[in-house]
C-alpha positions as CSV (number, residue, x, y, z in Angstrom):
1,M,-23.5,17.1,-25.5
2,K,-23.9,19.8,-22.9
3,I,-25.5,17.3,-20.5
4,L,-22.8,14.7,-21.3
5,V,-20.0,17.2,-20.6
6,G,-21.7,18.3,-17.3
7,V,-22.0,14.7,-16.0
8,S,-18.5,13.8,-17.1
9,R,-17.1,16.9,-15.5
10,I,-18.6,16.1,-12.1
11,F,-17.8,12.4,-12.3
12,V,-14.1,13.0,-13.3
13,G,-13.7,15.7,-10.6
14,I,-15.2,13.6,-7.8
15,L,-13.2,10.5,-8.8
16,F,-9.9,12.5,-8.9
17,L,-10.8,14.1,-5.5
18,I,-11.6,10.7,-3.9
19,S,-8.5,9.0,-5.3
20,G,-6.2,11.9,-4.4
21,L,-7.5,12.4,-0.9
22,I,-7.3,8.6,-0.1
23,K,-3.6,8.7,-1.2
24,L,-3.0,12.0,0.5
25,N,-4.1,10.3,3.8
26,D,-1.2,7.9,3.3
27,P,1.5,9.4,1.0
28,V,4.2,7.1,2.6
29,G,2.2,4.1,1.4
30,F,1.8,5.5,-2.1
31,S,5.6,6.1,-2.2
32,F,6.1,2.4,-1.4
33,K,3.9,1.6,-4.4
34,L,5.9,4.0,-6.6
35,K,9.1,2.2,-5.6
36,D,7.5,-1.0,-6.9
37,Y,7.0,0.7,-10.3
38,F,10.6,2.1,-10.2
39,A,12.1,-1.4,-9.6
40,P,14.5,-2.9,-12.2
41,D,12.1,-5.6,-13.3
42,V,9.3,-3.1,-13.9
43,L,10.2,0.4,-15.3
44,D,13.8,0.2,-14.3
45,L,13.9,3.8,-12.8
46,E,16.0,3.0,-9.7
47,F,17.4,6.6,-9.7
48,L,14.0,7.8,-8.7
49,V,13.7,5.6,-5.6
50,P,15.2,8.1,-3.2
51,Y,12.7,10.7,-4.4
52,A,9.6,8.4,-4.3
53,L,8.0,10.2,-1.3
54,I,8.5,13.7,-2.9
55,I,7.0,12.4,-6.1
56,A,4.1,10.8,-4.3
57,I,3.3,14.0,-2.5
58,F,3.4,16.0,-5.7
59,V,1.2,13.6,-7.6
60,V,-1.5,13.2,-5.0
61,I,-1.8,17.0,-4.3
62,Y,-1.9,17.7,-8.0
63,E,-4.6,15.0,-8.4
64,V,-6.7,16.6,-5.7
65,L,-6.3,20.1,-7.2
66,L,-7.2,18.9,-10.7
67,G,-10.4,17.4,-9.2
68,V,-11.3,20.8,-7.6
69,M,-10.3,22.7,-10.7
70,I,-12.4,20.8,-13.2
71,I,-15.4,21.0,-11.0
72,I,-15.3,24.7,-10.5
73,G,-14.0,25.4,-14.0
74,Y,-10.7,27.0,-13.0
75,A,-8.0,27.5,-15.7
76,K,-10.0,25.3,-18.2
77,R,-7.3,24.8,-20.8
78,F,-4.5,24.1,-18.4
79,T,-6.8,21.7,-16.3
80,L,-8.0,19.7,-19.3
81,W,-4.5,19.2,-20.7
82,S,-3.2,18.2,-17.3
83,L,-6.1,15.7,-16.9
84,L,-5.5,14.3,-20.3
85,L,-1.7,13.9,-19.9
86,M,-2.1,12.4,-16.5
87,I,-4.7,9.8,-17.5
88,V,-2.8,8.9,-20.6
89,F,0.3,8.2,-18.5
90,F,-1.7,6.2,-15.9
91,T,-3.5,4.2,-18.6
92,F,-0.2,3.2,-20.1
93,L,1.1,2.3,-16.6
94,T,-1.9,0.2,-15.6
95,F,-1.9,-1.6,-19.0
96,Y,1.8,-2.3,-18.7
97,S,1.3,-3.7,-15.1
98,A,-1.7,-5.8,-16.2
99,Y,-0.3,-7.2,-19.4
100,F,3.1,-8.1,-18.0
101,N,1.8,-8.8,-14.5
102,K,4.4,-6.6,-12.9
103,V,2.6,-4.8,-10.1
104,T,-0.5,-6.6,-8.8
105,D,-2.1,-3.5,-7.1
106,C,-1.8,-0.1,-8.7
107,G,-2.5,1.8,-5.5
108,C,-5.0,4.0,-7.2
109,F,-7.2,4.1,-4.1
110,G,-4.5,3.2,-1.6
111,D,-5.5,0.5,0.9
112,A,-9.1,1.6,0.9
113,L,-10.0,-0.2,-2.3
114,K,-7.9,-2.9,-3.9
115,L,-8.1,-3.2,-7.7
116,T,-6.6,-5.9,-9.9
117,P,-4.3,-4.6,-12.7
118,W,-7.0,-5.2,-15.3
119,E,-9.6,-3.5,-13.2
120,S,-7.3,-0.5,-12.8
121,F,-6.7,-0.4,-16.6
122,T,-10.5,-0.6,-17.3
123,K,-11.1,2.3,-14.8
124,D,-8.4,4.4,-16.5
125,V,-9.9,3.7,-20.0
126,V,-13.3,4.9,-18.8
127,L,-11.7,8.0,-17.3
128,L,-9.8,8.6,-20.6
129,V,-13.0,8.5,-22.6
130,L,-14.7,10.9,-20.2
131,I,-11.8,13.3,-20.2
132,L,-11.7,13.2,-24.0
133,I,-15.4,14.2,-23.9
134,L,-14.5,17.1,-21.7
135,F,-11.6,18.0,-23.9
136,F,-13.6,18.2,-27.1
137,G,-16.6,19.7,-25.4
138,K,-14.7,22.3,-23.4
139,K,-17.0,25.1,-24.7
140,Y,-19.8,23.6,-22.6
141,I,-17.6,23.8,-19.4
142,Q,-18.9,27.0,-17.7
143,P,-17.0,28.1,-14.6
144,F,-18.7,28.4,-11.2
145,F,-18.2,31.5,-9.0
146,T,-16.2,34.6,-9.9
147,S,-12.6,34.4,-11.1
148,G,-11.3,35.7,-7.7
149,T,-13.4,33.2,-5.8
150,R,-12.2,30.3,-7.9
151,S,-8.6,31.3,-7.3
152,I,-9.3,31.4,-3.5
153,I,-10.8,27.9,-3.6
154,V,-7.9,26.4,-5.5
155,F,-5.4,28.2,-3.2
156,A,-7.3,27.1,-0.1
157,S,-7.4,23.5,-1.4
158,F,-3.6,23.6,-2.0
159,V,-3.0,24.9,1.6
160,G,-5.3,22.2,3.0
161,C,-3.5,19.5,1.1
162,L,-0.1,20.7,2.5
163,G,-1.6,20.7,6.0
164,I,-2.9,17.2,5.7
165,T,0.4,16.0,4.2
166,Y,2.4,17.6,7.1
167,Y,0.1,16.0,9.7
168,V,0.2,12.5,8.3
169,L,3.9,12.5,7.9
170,Q,4.5,13.8,11.4
171,H,2.0,11.4,12.9
172,L,0.1,8.5,11.2
173,P,-2.6,8.3,8.5
174,I,-5.9,10.0,9.7
175,I,-7.9,6.9,8.6
176,D,-6.3,3.5,8.7
177,F,-7.6,1.2,5.9
178,R,-5.0,-1.6,6.5
179,P,-5.6,-4.9,8.2
180,Y,-3.4,-3.8,11.1
181,K,-5.6,-1.0,12.2
182,I,-6.4,-0.4,15.9
183,G,-8.9,-3.0,17.1
184,A,-7.8,-5.6,14.6
185,N,-6.7,-9.0,15.9
186,I,-3.7,-10.3,14.0
187,Q,-4.4,-14.0,14.6
188,E,-8.0,-13.6,13.3
189,G,-6.6,-11.7,10.3
190,M,-4.4,-14.7,9.4
191,S,-7.2,-17.3,9.7
192,I,-9.0,-18.7,6.7
193,P,-12.8,-19.0,7.3
194,E,-14.5,-22.3,6.8
195,G,-15.8,-22.7,3.2
196,A,-13.4,-20.1,1.8
197,P,-12.6,-20.6,-1.9
198,Q,-9.6,-22.8,-2.5
199,P,-7.1,-22.2,-5.3
200,I,-7.6,-24.4,-8.4
201,F,-4.7,-25.6,-10.5
202,E,-4.2,-27.2,-13.8
203,Y,-1.3,-29.6,-14.4
204,H,0.1,-29.9,-17.9
205,W,1.9,-33.2,-18.1
206,K,4.4,-33.7,-20.9
207,F,5.1,-37.2,-22.3
208,S,7.0,-38.7,-25.2
209,V,4.7,-41.1,-26.9
210,N,6.1,-43.0,-29.9
211,G,8.7,-40.3,-30.3
212,E,6.3,-37.4,-30.3
213,E,5.7,-35.0,-27.4
214,Q,2.2,-35.1,-26.0
215,V,0.7,-32.8,-23.4
216,I,-2.2,-34.0,-21.1
217,T,-3.9,-31.6,-18.8
218,T,-5.5,-32.7,-15.5
219,N,-6.5,-31.1,-12.2
220,G,-3.8,-33.0,-10.3
221,D,-4.2,-36.7,-11.1
222,Y,-1.2,-38.4,-12.8
223,P,-2.4,-39.4,-16.2
224,Q,-2.3,-43.0,-17.3
225,V,-0.2,-42.7,-20.5
226,E,1.8,-45.3,-22.4
227,G,4.9,-43.1,-22.8
228,T,8.0,-41.6,-21.2
229,F,7.4,-38.8,-18.7
230,I,9.2,-35.5,-19.6
231,G,7.9,-33.0,-17.1
232,V,4.9,-31.1,-15.7
233,E,3.9,-27.4,-15.6
234,T,1.5,-26.1,-13.0
235,E,-0.9,-23.2,-13.8
236,E,-3.2,-21.5,-11.2
237,I,-6.5,-20.9,-13.0
238,Q,-8.4,-19.6,-10.0
239,E,-7.1,-17.9,-7.0
240,G,-8.1,-19.0,-3.5
241,Y,-9.0,-16.9,-0.5
242,E,-6.1,-14.9,0.8
243,P,-6.4,-13.7,4.4
244,P,-5.9,-10.0,4.9
245,V,-2.9,-10.6,7.2
246,H,-0.3,-12.7,5.6
247,D,3.5,-13.0,5.7
248,F,3.4,-12.1,9.4
249,S,5.9,-13.9,11.6
250,I,8.1,-13.2,14.6
251,E,11.4,-15.1,14.3
252,R,14.8,-15.0,16.0
253,D,17.8,-17.4,15.5
254,G,15.7,-19.7,13.3
255,E,13.0,-20.1,16.0
256,D,9.3,-19.0,15.4
257,F,7.9,-16.9,18.3
258,T,4.7,-15.8,16.4
259,T,2.2,-17.8,18.4
260,Q,3.9,-17.0,21.7
261,F,3.8,-13.3,21.3
262,L,0.4,-13.1,19.8
263,N,-1.0,-14.8,22.9
264,E,0.9,-12.3,25.2
265,K,-0.9,-9.8,27.3
266,D,0.6,-6.3,27.7
267,L,3.0,-6.5,24.8
268,I,4.8,-3.4,23.4
269,V,6.2,-3.8,19.9
270,I,8.7,-1.4,18.4
271,V,8.7,-1.6,14.6
272,V,11.8,-0.7,12.6
273,Y,11.2,-2.0,9.1
274,N,14.5,-1.0,7.8
275,L,17.3,0.7,9.8
276,A,18.8,2.4,6.8
277,N,15.6,4.5,6.4
278,A,14.8,4.9,10.1
279,E,14.6,8.2,11.8
280,K,17.4,7.9,14.4
281,E,16.0,10.7,16.6
282,G,13.0,8.4,17.1
283,F,15.0,5.9,19.2
284,S,15.4,8.4,22.1
285,A,11.6,8.6,22.4
286,V,11.4,4.8,22.0
287,R,13.8,4.2,24.8
288,K,11.9,6.4,27.2
289,V,8.5,4.8,26.7
290,T,9.9,1.2,26.6
291,D,11.8,1.7,29.8
292,D,8.6,3.0,31.4
293,A,6.6,0.0,29.9
294,L,9.1,-2.5,31.3
295,A,9.0,-0.9,34.7
296,K,5.2,-1.3,34.7
297,G,5.4,-5.0,33.8
298,Y,4.9,-4.9,30.0
299,K,6.8,-7.3,27.7
300,V,8.7,-5.3,25.1
301,I,10.1,-6.6,21.8
302,G,11.4,-5.1,18.5
303,M,10.6,-6.2,15.0
304,S,12.7,-5.5,12.0
305,A,13.8,-6.8,8.6
306,S,17.4,-5.7,9.3
307,S,19.9,-8.3,10.4
308,P,20.2,-9.3,14.1
309,E,23.8,-7.9,14.0
310,V,22.7,-4.5,12.7
311,M,19.8,-4.3,15.2
312,G,22.1,-5.4,18.0
313,G,24.2,-2.4,17.3
314,V,21.1,-0.2,17.6
315,V,20.2,-1.7,20.9
316,K,23.7,-1.0,22.2
317,E,24.0,2.5,20.7
318,F,20.7,3.7,22.2
319,G,20.7,1.7,25.4
320,L,17.5,-0.2,24.5
321,N,16.4,-2.9,27.0
322,F,14.8,-5.3,24.6
323,N,15.7,-7.6,21.7
324,F,14.7,-7.4,18.1
325,Y,13.0,-10.2,16.1
326,F,12.8,-10.7,12.4
327,C,9.7,-10.0,10.3
328,D,9.2,-9.4,6.6
329,E,9.9,-5.7,5.6
330,T,6.8,-5.3,3.4
331,T,4.6,-6.6,6.3
332,L,6.2,-4.2,8.8
333,K,5.7,-1.3,6.3
334,T,2.0,-2.3,6.2
335,I,1.7,-2.5,10.0
336,V,2.8,1.1,10.7
337,R,4.1,3.9,8.5
338,S,6.4,5.3,11.2
339,N,10.0,4.1,11.3
340,P,10.3,3.5,14.2
341,G,6.7,2.9,15.2
342,I,5.1,1.8,18.4
343,L,2.3,-0.8,19.0
344,E,0.6,-2.2,22.0
345,L,-0.8,-5.7,21.6
346,Q,-3.2,-7.5,23.9
347,E,-3.3,-11.2,22.9
348,G,-2.8,-10.3,19.3
349,T,-5.2,-7.4,19.2
350,I,-3.7,-4.0,18.3
351,V,-5.0,-1.5,20.9
352,Q,-2.5,1.3,20.3
353,K,-0.5,2.4,17.3
354,L,1.8,5.5,17.4
355,H,4.3,7.4,15.4
356,F,7.5,8.0,17.4
357,N,6.6,11.7,17.5
358,D,3.6,10.7,19.6
359,A,5.5,8.3,21.8
360,E,4.6,10.3,24.9
361,D,0.9,9.6,24.2
362,L,1.4,5.9,24.8
363,K,-1.1,5.0,27.5
364,L,0.3,2.4,30.0
365,K,-1.5,0.8,32.8
């Protein structure tokens, strides 16, 4: 039992540390995931949506601290109860998501490691078992270091978490795990490699045969049945390959400009995924760098999910010298966490990505 508790203690602590630090690297992304859970068709907690970022920051810092605390043996009773309550809640959440197919990615490890809902639930069940082992074998959990040293370690971890949080909110994630990281080519990310798995469907055909309803299942062929056709239901039994970059398009007035701009050299893109949530002070910095880019021969466009009329008002209000094009909001949130954010593309390859606070660091030829 002593060995089992010791192994469980280290495993749980390290997993909580890794999971928390990955999300701490991108708390804005984790807040987007929380909003998915708060949606009316999931947990119906819309009143929490405005506080999603605050909740995300609290949860990930708490997760990191619990990992540190269980490893060093700090406040054993409080730590064990916190671990147990947190994992019980997450186990319920992942089971709910998996069973009802509500949120297809739990966000447990951010964008670094994607887990299906059932994989997330399985992971939480394993953690729940390990934490129960710790809970009932708590007498074998011996603290490391002196009491004062343990307090210093926990406090230093808390201060470190606050520092990381402040940095990534004022700039961008320290490590970018998304398919739109610097060096990634968007066109290549949208392509499907030769020989990639294709989706497989089953078709359930309904016929009325001699007054009785009969269902015949095929993989697509229309069945030869002596009866009256009623309807057909389609079921995907195996998912096909999904490219890392999807739902990416650049449109304006019903016209698609995606290919044109992804083949453009020296392109600066200003991303404003939703004007309602944009930091208005960022547009002053955007105007300065985009005017400079235009003067040096760059092509400049904006991308937003807000309507052309709304973005036209922004262009007029801040004296911007470029037009905005439409793109899916979720895609824009994935591209850059800053709102507004700044990109430089060279024939579809992202060579620079900046928070508006770092606009002056944009390197132009």
